[in-house]
N, C-alpha and C positions, 0 to 999 in steps of 0.2 A: 511538418507538424512538430510541435513541442512534445518532448518526451521526458519521462521521469523514471529513474531506476529505483526499484523497491526490492528489498530482500524477501525471499520466500519464508514463510507462507503468506506474508502480508500481501504480496503482489497478487497471488492467486485469490485471496479473499476480496481484494478490491475488484479484480476481474469478474468474480462471481456475484458481486453486488452486496456481499456481506459487510464489508468494511467501507464505510462511506465518509470517513474522516481520516486523513493522514496527518499525524502530529509531526510538526517541524519547528525548528527554532526561529525561522525567518518568516516575517509577514511579507507575502508576495501577492500582488493583485491577481485575482482569478484569471486563468488563461484560456477559458473555454474548453474545447475538446483537446485532450492530451493523450498521448500514447503511454500506457503503463508497460514498463519493461522489467522483467525479473533480473536480478543480479546473477552473475556467473555462479556464485556460491550462496548456499542458504545461510541463515543466521547461524553463527558459529556453534552455539550450544544446543541446538534444537534436538540433537540425538539423545541428549541426557534428560529431556523433559517428557512427561507423560502427556502427549498431545491431546488425548481425549478427555483429560481431567481438568483442563483449564480453558476458560473462555477465550483467552488470547489466541489459542491455537485452533481456530476453526478451519476445518478442511472441507472444501466443496466436495460434492459427490462425484466429481470427475478428476482427471489427472492434471488440471491446470496448475496445481501447486508443484508439479514435478518438472515444469519447464524452467530451465536455468539459462540465463544469458540470452533471453528471447523477448521480443515484443509479444504481449498476450492479449491486450484489450485497449479499447479507447473509452475514456470516461469524460464526462463533462465536469470541469472544475468550475463550480458556479459561485463559490463564496469562500472567503478567508475570514475566520473569526478567532477570537481569543479562545484557547483551549480551556475548557472548564470541566468540572466533574460531571456535569450533565451530558457531556459528549463522549464519555468513556465507552458506552455501549457501541456507539457509531464507529469508534476507533478500535474496537475489539481490545480494549484496555481495561483491566481490572485494577482500579486504584488501591483496593484493599489488600490484594495479594499479587504482587508482581513476581513473576517466576524467578527472578535473579536475586531475590532478597526483598526486604521490606523497605519501602521508600515513602516518604511523606509526599503528599500531593503538591506541596509548595515547590518541589523541584521542577514542576511543570507549569508554574504560574506564568512564566514569560514565554510559553510556547504557543504556537498557532495551530489551528485545525484547518487544513485545506479540505473543503467539503466537496465531495464527488457525488454525482448522480448519473443515471443512464449508462451503466456499464454495458459495453458491447464487445463480445469476444472477437478476436481476429485470428486468422491462421498464423500460428506462431512462426516467427522468423528470427534469425540470429541478429543481435544488435550488440555493438560494443558500447556499453553504458558509460555514463560519466556522472560525476557528482553534480547536483543541481539540475536545472532544466537544460536540455540539449535538443538539437534538431535531428529529425529522421525524415527521410524522403517519403512523402505521402503515397508515392507510386508503389511502395513496397507493402502497403496495407491492403489486406484482403479480408473482408468481414465474413464471419461464419454464419 
């Protein structure tokens, strides 16, 4: 199965179904079901941010955001569209107040939203992630 590495807490938010758009610089044809894998390390500056004060840092009510370097969910990638301001909520992205400083929306004009639906948790298992899409043996996937 195709897999995608995503940093925490974004991976956990995708797995929980809160984040249904992943912002990427490349337009890639939708791939159907893909495995969401959390990266080995969380976002570098997450410890310095007030997680409960910013919409970007949604944490599910379970410990899915505490899994690092593991496959955590399967989602259906059903569409790739140009990223627009209308998709900010689906991407857990606040264009008005980005936590690393203030940026103009134009920085994201050429980005794409990979649209996900039907998130299904899997029993977490170790995965050596890679950049871009990569393959993981489907026999390792056990749905919860």
